[in-house]
N, C-alpha and C positions, 0 to 999 in steps of 0.2 A: 504494500500500500504506500502510495506517495503522499507524504504529509502536506506538500504544497498543493497537490491536486485536491485533497480532501478539504483543505482550507478554502481554496478557490470555489469548490462546489458549495460549501456552506454559505459563502458570501453571495454567490450567484443565486442560490435558492432563496436566501433571505431577502434579496432585493426584488425578486419577482420581475424579471426583465420583460414582461409582456407589455408591449407599447401600442396595442391595437386601439385603445381609446384613452382620452385624457383622464377619464374618471378612474381607470385602473392604475395608471402610472403617470401622474401629472409631471413629476420632475423629469422622468425619462423622455416624455413627449416634448417638453420644452428643450431639453438637451439635444434631442434629435433635430428639432427645428433650427436650433442655433448652429449645429454642425453642418446641416444642409446649406444654410445661409452663407457660412464661411467658405464652404466648398464652391458654391456658385460664384462668390466674389473672386476666389483664386482662379477659377476657370475664365472669368470675364463676363458673366451674365450681368445685365443691368440690375440695379437695386430693385428687389422685390419681384424679379422675374425668375422663371424656372421652377423646377420641382425636383424631387429626389425620392429614392427608395432604397432602403437597406435590404440586402439579400443574405440569406444564411449560407450561401455558397456559390461557386462559379457556375455550376450547371443550371441552377434556377435563375441566376442572373442572365445567362445566355437565353434561356427560355423567355424571360420577360423582354429581353431585347428583340427577339424574333417577333413576339406578339406586338410590341410597339411599332416596329418597322412595318409589319404587315398591315396594321391599322392605319399607319400614316400613308401607305401606298394605296390601300383599298378600304376606306372608312366604312363603306357599305357592308363589309363583311360581318359587322356586329348584328345587322338586321337580317341579312340574307343568308348568313352562314357560310361555311367553307365549301359545302358541296353544291353550291348554286351552279348554274350553267356557265362554265368557264369560257365558252365560245364568245360570250359578250364582252369579255375582258380584252 
């Protein structure tokens, strides 16, 4: 048993890092918003512009990126679905 790992697990579990709503984790939600704002400033987005999303790993991040790219190219896909008549595209 790794004592550092156990200590980290205790801390992580006690903080309850669920950030899906402000009511569940207000401090983490505010921290997340601040981190996104600073990241957007570093990249060069105008003040108050842009958005962000934390991902638990690279595979899901790539999946999100593919979804966003597909929606940007074909926004009607949300209403018509993936298996619509592709000959019209």
